[in-house]
C-alpha positions as CSV (number, residue, x, y, z in Angstrom):
1,M,-15.5,-34.1,-110.0
2,N,-17.2,-31.0,-108.6
3,S,-16.8,-27.7,-110.3
4,T,-15.1,-25.1,-108.2
5,Q,-13.4,-21.7,-108.6
6,C,-10.6,-19.9,-106.7
7,I,-9.1,-16.5,-106.8
8,G,-5.4,-16.7,-106.2
9,I,-3.8,-13.7,-104.7
10,D,-0.1,-12.8,-104.7
11,I,0.3,-10.0,-102.1
12,S,3.1,-7.5,-101.2
13,K,3.3,-4.4,-99.0
14,D,1.6,-1.9,-101.3
15,T,-0.2,-4.0,-104.0
16,F,-1.5,-7.5,-104.8
17,T,-2.4,-9.3,-108.0
18,A,-5.4,-11.6,-108.4
19,C,-6.4,-14.3,-110.9
20,L,-9.6,-16.4,-111.0
21,C,-9.3,-20.1,-111.9
22,L,-12.4,-22.2,-112.8
23,R,-12.2,-26.0,-112.8
24,D,-15.2,-27.6,-114.4
25,S,-16.6,-31.1,-113.8
26,S,-14.3,-32.6,-116.5
27,G,-11.2,-31.2,-114.8
28,D,-10.4,-28.5,-117.4
29,L,-9.0,-25.2,-116.1
30,D,-10.0,-21.8,-117.3
31,F,-8.1,-18.6,-116.1
32,T,-9.0,-15.0,-116.2
33,K,-6.6,-12.2,-116.8
34,V,-4.4,-11.2,-113.9
35,E,-5.4,-7.8,-112.3
36,S,-3.5,-5.6,-109.8
37,F,-5.0,-3.8,-106.8
38,A,-3.8,-1.5,-104.0
39,N,-3.2,-3.3,-100.7
40,E,-5.8,-1.2,-98.9
41,K,-9.5,-0.9,-98.3
42,T,-10.1,0.7,-101.8
43,G,-8.2,-2.1,-103.5
44,F,-10.2,-4.7,-101.5
45,N,-13.5,-3.2,-102.8
46,Q,-12.1,-3.1,-106.3
47,L,-11.2,-6.7,-106.1
48,M,-14.8,-7.7,-105.2
49,R,-16.2,-5.6,-108.1
50,W,-13.7,-7.2,-110.5
51,A,-14.6,-10.7,-109.2
52,K,-18.3,-10.2,-109.8
53,K,-17.5,-9.9,-113.6
54,Y,-16.1,-13.5,-113.7
55,V,-17.4,-15.5,-110.8
56,K,-20.0,-18.1,-111.6
57,T,-22.5,-17.9,-108.8
58,E,-23.5,-21.6,-109.2
59,Y,-20.0,-22.8,-108.2
60,S,-18.3,-22.5,-104.8
61,L,-15.7,-19.7,-104.6
62,S,-12.6,-19.4,-102.4
63,F,-9.7,-17.0,-102.1
64,L,-6.2,-18.3,-101.6
65,M,-3.0,-16.3,-100.6
66,E,0.3,-17.0,-99.0
67,A,1.2,-16.0,-95.4
68,T,3.6,-13.2,-96.3
69,G,4.6,-11.7,-93.0
70,V,1.8,-9.3,-92.1
71,Y,1.0,-8.0,-95.5
72,H,-1.8,-10.5,-96.2
73,E,-3.6,-9.9,-92.9
74,N,-5.8,-6.9,-93.7
75,L,-7.1,-8.5,-96.9
76,A,-7.7,-11.9,-95.2
77,H,-9.7,-10.2,-92.4
78,H,-11.7,-8.1,-94.9
79,L,-12.7,-11.2,-96.9
80,H,-13.5,-13.2,-93.7
81,K,-15.6,-10.2,-92.5
82,I,-17.8,-10.3,-95.6
83,K,-18.2,-14.1,-95.2
84,K,-15.9,-15.3,-98.0
85,E,-14.0,-18.6,-97.9
86,V,-10.4,-17.8,-97.3
87,H,-7.3,-20.0,-97.4
88,V,-3.9,-18.8,-96.1
89,V,-1.1,-21.2,-96.9
90,L,2.5,-21.4,-95.8
91,P,5.1,-20.3,-98.4
92,N,6.9,-23.6,-98.2
93,K,3.7,-25.5,-99.0
94,S,3.0,-23.4,-102.1
95,H,6.6,-23.6,-103.0
96,H,6.4,-27.4,-103.2
97,Y,3.3,-27.1,-105.4
98,F,5.1,-24.7,-107.7
99,R,7.9,-27.2,-108.0
100,S,5.5,-30.0,-108.8
101,L,4.4,-27.9,-111.9
102,N,8.0,-27.3,-112.8
103,V,7.4,-23.5,-112.5
104,K,10.8,-21.9,-112.2
105,S,10.0,-18.3,-113.1
106,K,8.6,-16.0,-110.4
107,T,6.5,-12.9,-111.2
108,D,3.5,-11.5,-109.5
109,E,1.2,-12.4,-112.4
110,L,2.5,-16.0,-112.6
111,D,2.3,-16.5,-108.8
112,A,-1.3,-15.3,-108.7
113,R,-2.2,-17.7,-111.6
114,V,-0.5,-20.7,-110.0
115,L,-2.0,-19.9,-106.5
116,A,-5.5,-19.9,-108.1
117,R,-4.8,-23.3,-109.6
118,F,-3.5,-24.5,-106.2
119,G,-6.8,-23.5,-104.7
120,V,-8.9,-25.6,-107.1
121,E,-6.7,-28.6,-107.2
122,R,-6.0,-29.1,-103.5
123,N,-8.1,-29.1,-100.4
124,H,-7.2,-26.4,-97.9
125,P,-8.4,-25.6,-94.4
126,S,-10.5,-22.4,-94.0
127,W,-8.6,-19.5,-92.4
128,R,-10.1,-17.9,-89.4
129,P,-8.8,-14.8,-87.5
130,A,-7.3,-15.3,-84.1
131,D,-9.1,-14.5,-80.9
132,P,-8.7,-10.8,-80.3
133,V,-6.8,-11.5,-77.1
134,L,-4.3,-13.7,-78.9
135,G,-4.0,-11.1,-81.6
136,E,-3.1,-8.5,-78.9
137,L,-0.7,-11.0,-77.3
138,R,1.0,-11.6,-80.6
139,N,1.7,-7.9,-81.1
140,L,3.2,-7.7,-77.6
141,T,5.4,-10.8,-78.0
142,R,6.7,-9.7,-81.4
143,Y,7.5,-6.3,-80.1
144,L,9.3,-7.9,-77.2
145,D,11.4,-10.0,-79.6
146,Q,12.3,-6.9,-81.6
147,L,13.3,-5.0,-78.5
148,K,15.5,-7.8,-77.3
149,R,17.2,-8.0,-80.7
150,H,17.7,-4.2,-80.7
151,K,19.3,-4.4,-77.2
152,T,21.7,-7.2,-78.3
153,S,22.7,-5.1,-81.3
154,L,23.4,-2.0,-79.0
155,S,25.3,-4.1,-76.5
156,N,27.5,-5.5,-79.3
157,Q,28.2,-2.0,-80.5
158,Q,29.0,-0.9,-77.0
159,H,31.6,-3.6,-76.6
160,S,33.3,-2.7,-79.9
161,K,33.3,1.0,-79.0
162,E,34.8,0.4,-75.6
163,Y,37.8,-1.4,-77.2
164,S,38.2,1.1,-80.0
165,A,41.1,3.6,-79.9
166,E,40.2,7.2,-79.1
167,M,36.5,6.7,-78.9
168,Q,34.7,9.8,-77.7
169,Q,33.1,9.5,-74.3
170,H,29.8,11.1,-75.3
171,I,29.3,8.3,-77.9
172,L,29.9,5.7,-75.2
173,K,27.5,7.5,-72.8
174,S,24.9,7.9,-75.5
175,N,25.0,4.2,-76.4
176,K,24.7,3.2,-72.8
177,K,21.6,5.4,-72.4
178,L,20.0,3.7,-75.4
179,I,20.7,0.3,-73.8
180,T,19.1,1.4,-70.6
181,A,16.1,2.9,-72.3
182,T,15.6,-0.3,-74.4
183,Q,15.8,-2.4,-71.2
184,K,13.1,-0.3,-69.6
185,E,10.9,-0.9,-72.7
186,I,11.6,-4.6,-72.4
187,D,10.6,-4.7,-68.8
188,A,7.4,-2.7,-69.5
189,T,6.4,-4.9,-72.4
190,Q,7.0,-8.1,-70.3
191,K,4.7,-6.6,-67.6
192,Q,2.0,-5.9,-70.3
193,I,2.2,-9.5,-71.5
194,E,1.8,-10.8,-67.9
195,K,-1.1,-8.3,-67.3
196,L,-2.9,-9.4,-70.4
197,I,-2.6,-13.1,-69.5
198,K,-3.7,-12.5,-65.9
199,S,-6.8,-10.5,-67.1
200,T,-7.9,-13.4,-69.3
201,P,-8.8,-16.3,-67.0
202,W,-9.1,-19.1,-69.7
203,L,-5.8,-18.0,-71.2
204,K,-4.0,-17.8,-67.8
205,E,-5.2,-21.3,-66.9
206,K,-3.9,-22.8,-70.2
207,I,-0.6,-21.0,-70.1
208,D,0.0,-22.0,-66.4
209,K,-0.3,-25.6,-67.5
210,L,2.2,-25.2,-70.3
211,T,4.7,-23.5,-68.0
212,T,4.9,-26.7,-65.8
213,I,7.4,-27.9,-68.4
214,K,10.8,-27.4,-66.8
215,G,12.8,-25.0,-68.8
216,V,9.9,-23.1,-70.4
217,G,8.8,-19.7,-69.1
218,I,5.8,-17.5,-69.6
219,Q,7.3,-15.4,-72.4
220,T,8.1,-18.5,-74.4
221,V,4.7,-20.0,-74.0
222,A,3.0,-16.7,-74.7
223,T,4.9,-16.4,-78.0
224,V,4.1,-20.0,-79.1
225,V,0.5,-19.7,-78.2
226,A,0.1,-16.2,-79.9
227,E,1.9,-17.2,-83.1
228,T,-0.2,-20.4,-83.5
229,K,-3.4,-18.6,-82.5
230,G,-3.8,-21.1,-79.7
231,F,-2.9,-23.9,-82.1
232,Q,-6.2,-23.1,-83.8
233,D,-5.4,-24.4,-87.2
234,I,-2.9,-27.1,-86.2
235,T,-4.2,-30.6,-86.6
236,N,-1.0,-32.7,-86.1
237,A,2.6,-32.7,-85.0
238,K,4.0,-32.7,-88.5
239,Q,2.0,-29.6,-89.5
240,L,3.2,-27.8,-86.4
241,T,6.9,-28.5,-86.9
242,S,6.5,-27.3,-90.5
243,F,4.7,-24.2,-89.4
244,A,7.6,-23.4,-87.1
245,G,10.3,-24.2,-89.7
246,L,11.6,-27.1,-87.5
247,D,10.9,-29.8,-90.1
248,V,13.9,-31.7,-91.3
249,V,15.2,-31.4,-94.8
250,Y,17.2,-34.4,-96.2
251,H,19.8,-34.3,-98.9
252,L,20.5,-37.9,-99.9
253,S,21.0,-39.2,-103.4
254,G,23.2,-42.3,-103.9
255,T,26.9,-41.5,-103.1
256,S,27.2,-38.3,-105.1
257,I,25.1,-36.2,-102.6
258,N,25.2,-36.9,-98.9
259,R,25.0,-33.6,-97.2
260,Q,24.2,-33.1,-93.5
261,T,20.4,-32.9,-92.8
262,R,19.1,-29.6,-91.5
263,I,15.8,-27.9,-90.6
264,S,14.0,-25.9,-93.3
265,K,13.7,-22.6,-91.4
266,K,10.8,-21.8,-93.8
267,G,8.3,-21.4,-91.0
268,N,7.5,-18.9,-88.2
269,P,10.8,-17.3,-87.1
270,Y,9.3,-16.0,-83.8
271,I,8.6,-19.5,-82.6
272,R,12.1,-20.7,-83.3
273,S,13.6,-17.6,-81.6
274,A,11.4,-18.1,-78.5
275,L,12.5,-21.8,-78.2
276,Y,16.2,-21.2,-78.6
277,Y,17.2,-20.5,-75.0
278,P,14.5,-22.7,-73.4
279,G,15.9,-25.6,-75.5
280,M,19.4,-25.0,-74.0
281,V,18.0,-24.8,-70.5
282,A,15.8,-27.9,-70.9
283,S,18.7,-30.0,-72.3
284,R,20.6,-29.3,-69.0
285,H,18.0,-29.2,-66.3
286,N,14.9,-31.1,-67.5
287,L,15.9,-34.7,-66.7
288,E,13.7,-36.3,-69.3
289,L,14.8,-33.9,-72.1
290,K,18.4,-34.1,-70.9
291,A,18.4,-37.8,-71.5
292,F,16.7,-37.3,-74.9
293,Y,19.4,-34.7,-75.8
294,T,22.2,-37.1,-74.7
295,R,20.8,-39.9,-76.9
296,I,20.6,-37.5,-79.9
297,I,24.2,-36.2,-79.7
298,Q,25.6,-39.7,-79.3
299,R,24.4,-40.5,-82.8
300,K,24.8,-37.1,-84.5
301,P,28.0,-35.2,-85.3
302,A,26.9,-31.7,-84.0
303,K,25.5,-30.7,-80.6
304,M,23.2,-28.2,-82.3
305,I,21.3,-31.1,-83.8
306,G,20.5,-32.2,-80.3
307,Q,19.5,-28.6,-79.3
308,V,17.1,-28.3,-82.3
309,A,15.6,-31.7,-81.4
310,V,14.9,-30.5,-77.9
311,Q,13.3,-27.3,-79.2
312,R,11.1,-29.4,-81.4
313,K,10.3,-31.7,-78.5
314,L,9.3,-28.7,-76.3
315,L,7.0,-27.3,-79.0
316,L,5.3,-30.7,-79.4
317,L,4.9,-31.0,-75.6
318,M,3.2,-27.6,-75.5
319,Y,0.9,-28.6,-78.3
320,A,-0.1,-31.8,-76.6
321,L,-0.7,-30.2,-73.2
322,W,-2.7,-27.4,-74.8
323,K,-4.9,-29.9,-76.7
324,K,-5.4,-32.2,-73.7
325,D,-5.7,-29.4,-71.2
326,E,-3.2,-31.1,-68.9
327,V,-0.1,-30.2,-66.9
328,Y,3.4,-31.7,-67.7
329,I,4.1,-34.9,-65.9
330,P,7.8,-36.0,-66.0
331,N,8.3,-39.6,-67.2
332,Y,4.7,-39.7,-68.2
333,K,5.1,-42.9,-70.3
334,N,6.9,-44.8,-67.6
335,K,4.3,-43.8,-65.0
336,T,1.5,-44.8,-67.4
337,A,3.1,-48.2,-68.0
338,R,3.5,-48.8,-64.2
339,T,-0.1,-47.8,-63.6
340,K,-1.2,-50.3,-66.3
341,E,0.9,-53.1,-64.7
342,E,-0.5,-52.3,-61.3
343,R,-4.0,-52.3,-62.6
344,A,-3.4,-55.6,-64.3
345,A,-1.9,-57.1,-61.2
346,R,-4.9,-55.9,-59.1
347,D,-7.3,-57.4,-61.6
348,R,-5.5,-60.7,-61.5
349,S,-5.6,-60.8,-57.7
350,V,-9.3,-60.0,-57.7
351,A,-9.9,-62.8,-60.2
352,D,-7.9,-65.2,-58.0
353,L,-10.2,-64.4,-55.0
354,H,-13.2,-65.3,-57.0
355,C,-11.8,-68.6,-58.2
């Protein structure tokens, strides 16, 4: 067993805690005290000075943290910039590890200690920052999502106000102005997204291929591509569904527990939000996915299960097309099977001619 060391980091908006764990060749673990730092450039520099006191230069060193919204990003970028090995893990993945150790308490100090142990006991892919264009695209798609949610909230308020007794007219007019202004911002942000994509030839070519899936538009594809950093760190379908929070959670235990299965929702919320309406459209107008949706709801008690299955199918289709650099071909499997049969028949006829 190789000796290795990892600094586990539990991070929040203003501060983060760090703990170094060293695993020697015999498998024994040694932990340092947990220290707290400010989540800013000064704190990052203090972290590195603190680490120099305890890090053994003859052993490999890595830093591991959870993907906590956006609070981890500045530190991750800083560590990557100074050429340190960085791992960013999904919260549901670290949660499973915590459970395996029967850790039930949750404090910043304890989390940093367990994350450090997680880093030396498991293999993790190295974190890399997204392409700058994809980072800019992510900012735009997230802002668009926030604007749309804000408009929905205002529209709901407008509806309730219109049906309220003795509501002042200036309140109704003011709310309508906010809705109109928000819609203008939505339109402007959508144009910015399209402009960014068009100005980046390789990205436009890739996204154009993904939008050949019937039911999926440019905004949906842009969100999925931006949130996954162009599927940069995704290696398989299972990992992708977990990253999006579309992985299925089962509750089955004898006859005492038999609850309905559900998705975890412990992944990226922007991807799930972006796939919601395209899933509904595809289940009605994409013939292949409509047949898939019909098969699902014939076996399942709720139609929403079929909708979620279509959303997951769309996500995996986008992933496959991106990796293969291909366009969507309806009934691809059937066409492939027919092509193979035709090729086999042609080979048999050629063989007969030579007999």
